[in-house]
N, C-alpha and C positions, 0 to 999 in steps of 0.2 A: 504494500500500500504506500502511496506517496505521502509520507508523514510530514513533508514540508508544505504541502498544499493547504492554504488557509481556508477556513470556513467563516462565513458571515451569517450571523443570526440576527434577524430583526424581530424583536419581541419586547413588548412593553410590560409584561407581567413578571415581576421579580421571582415569583414562585415557579413559573414555567421556565425561566432562565436557569434557576437553581436545579430543577429536576432534569432539564436537558443536559446541563453540565455534568450532573451525576450520572446520567445515562451514558454520556460519552466516556466518562471515566470507567464505568462498569464494563462498557463494551471495549475498553482498551483502545479507544480512538484518541490519539495524542496530538492531533493536528493543531496548529495555531488557531485560536478561536477569537473572533472579533464580534462584539455585540453592540448593536444600535437599538435605541429604545423607542423609536417611532419611525414613521414612513419618511419624513423629511430627512432625518439622520441617515437613513438607508440611502437615499438619493445623494446626499452630500458625500457619504462614504464612497459610493460607487463612482461618483464624478470627481473625486479628490478635491472637494470644495471645503473651504473654511478650516475647521479643526482637523480635517482628514486629508489635508493636502500632501502630507509626507507619505509617499508610497513605500518607503522603507519601513515605516511603522504601521501603515495601513494598506497592505498589498491588496490587489484585486483578488477576490476569492476564487476558488475552484468550484465551490458549491455554496449556494445561498439558500438558507432556510428562512422562510418568510411567513410571519403571522399575518392574518387578514385584518383583524380588528385592532387597529393602533390609532393613537392620536396624531394630529396634524395632517398626515396623509395616510390613507389606508393601504393595506397590502395591494389592493386592486389598483390604486393610484400608482404605487411603486412599479407594479408589473407593467402597466400601460406606459409609464415613462421609460422603463428599462428596455422594452422591446422597440422603442423608437431610437435607441442608441446603437448605431451599426456596429461599433467596436465591441459592444457587450451582448450582441444578439444571440450568442450561443452559450452565455453563462447559464449553467444548469440552476434552475429555481425549483425548489420543492416547497410548496405551500404546506405549512405545518400549523394546522388550525384546530380550534375547538369546535368549529362549525362543521356540521355535516349537511347543511342545507344544499339541496340539489342546485339551486340557482348560483350559490357561491362556487360550487365545484365547476359547473359549466362555464361560468364567467372567468374563473381563473384559467381554465384551459383555453378559452377564447383569447385571452390576453397573453398567452404564451407560457404558462406554467408547464414544467416538464413532469411534475407529479403533484398530487394532492393527497395529503395524509392527515387523517383525524388523529389528534394527540391521544395516545393510549393513556388510560388511567393508572395502570400499574407501572412501577419502576422496572420490573423485569421485562415487560412488553416494550417500554420505551428504549431500554438497552438493546433489545433484539432489533428494534426498528432502526436505531441510529447505526448499529453495527452493519446491518444490511444496506442502509443508504450509503454509508462510508465505503463499504466494500464495492458496491456497484459503481458509485460516482467517482471514487478516487482510485480504484484499481482496475476495474473491468471496462468501464465506459471509454470509448475511443471517439473523440470529437472529429468531425470532418476537418480537413486541412484548412479550409477557408475560415472556420471558427477559431482554430488554434492561431492562425495568422492574425486574425482580427484582435483577439485578446492579447497576443504577444505584441502586436503593434501598439495597442493601448498601453500596455505595461511599459514599452520602450518610450512612448511619448511622455508618460508620467515620470519615468526615471530621468528624462531629459528636462523635465519641468514644463513641458508644453501641455496645453489643454487638448483633449481628444477632439 
């Protein structure tokens, strides 16, 4: 598994963040983890804006776990913005939500989510889930060359201090 690949989690609930971190530890997923607390912070992080301008400290993630119900901008707002960014068009996004509403699921996929997962209640199930997600997205998944080139180009631009 690519243990240097960073993960970005957009989650406003401190309890959910805690349980997700514990599930990652239990599943022995040791990747660098970055947490943003609302939709606007997620956009700022992904666009290297404001407090997140330093790509050495805040690298583009290889996997983005996104809650839907957040303040300032919702997960749907973030998905819509994200899929309008050509250099980030292939960033894998897993919606990780308490909602199992059919309309939320359908809308998330319409906006380009790669997966939609309802948060399991038990720690054991969360650990199983995050282990499976990490194994799939960080080890087995192979992105098309055009996606890798776009993300690599964005990383290079950010490393050089340019805006994408």
